[in-house]
N, C-alpha and C positions, 0 to 999 in steps of 0.2 A: 653414608653410602645408600643409594636408592635400592629399593627391593628389586630383585630380578623379575622380568616379565615371564612368569611361569605359572602353570596351574599348581595349586596347592595340593600336594599329595602327602608329603611328610611335614606335618605342622612344625615340629621342633627344628628341623633343618631350615624350613622357610623362615621361621622367626629369627634364628641365628643369622641367616644370610641377609636379613634386613637390619641387623644390628640392634634388635629389640631386646629388652629384658623386662622381666616381671617380678613382682614380689610373690611370695608364697600365698596361695589362695586363702589359707587360714590365718596366717601371721604376716601382716604386711611389713613387719620389721625385718623379715628374713628374705634374702633374695631366692627366687625359685631357680632350680636347675633346669636349663632349657635343653632337655634330651628326652628320648622316648621312655626311659626308666622313671622319669618324674612327671610324666604327662598322662592325663586321662582325657579321652575324647568321648563325648556324648553328642550325638547328632552332628552338627557342624561346629560345635563349641569345643574348645580345648582348655583344660585346667592344668596349671603348672604348680609344682610343689617343691619345697626346699629339701625334703628327705622322703625316704620310702615310707616311713611311719605315717606322715601326713597324707601321702598318696593312698595308702591302704585305708586310712580313716575315711577318706572320701569314697573310695570304692566300696566300703562296707555298707554304705547307705547313700548312694548318689542322689536319690530323690530328696533326702533331707537337706542336702547342701547345694544342689545345682541351680536352683532358681528357675528362671525362664530358659527354655530351649526353643530352637527353630524347628518346626515340623518340616522335614525335607520335601514333602509333597506340596503343601499349601504355602510354605515359606512364612507362615504366621508364627509369632512368638506365643508360647503357651507354657503353663506350669504343669509338668507331668505329675501324676499321682500313682499310687501303688497299682491300680488296675488299668493304667494307660497301656494301650497296645504297644508292643515293642518287638524289635527284631535285632538279631546280631548279624553283622556283615563285616568280614575281614577284621575281626577283633574289636569293632566299634559297636556299642549298643545305641540303637536308634529308638526314640520314643515318638509316638504319633498321637495326634488329636483324636483320631477315631480308627476303627477297624478297617474301613475302606482305604484309608491312607496307608496303613500297614500292608494291606493286600497289594495295592498299587506299587509300593516300594519293593515287595518281594518278587513281583513280576519282572522288574527291571532295576535292580539295586544300583548298578553302575550309572544309571541315568540320574539317580537322586542322592548318591552317597556323599557327594561333595557339591558345593554351590555351583561349580562350573565356571566360576569367574576367574579370569586371568588377573593376577595381582602383580 
């Protein structure tokens, strides 16, 4: 089934509507649950887990596990570190390459919180 031509707002719903499935982020032998309770969003990326324990393991130190993220202002991939500027918007933590990008995001978060691509 082709993916609907909609803007991605609810990542788990979009993934399910496309008929996609993923394995647990930590244990590829286990299927991830594709729902909000088993998903963590950082910037534009979404991480899916098989159970609540794995999700909380990731949430306890996301910088240890997330790898590269996309800065929502520059759209460049970078590896956030402990002192990377960050902001929380609608329950999603966003990390930035620099303080100027965080400030630009905070001025108009709706403009940058999602890629804005129709999928």
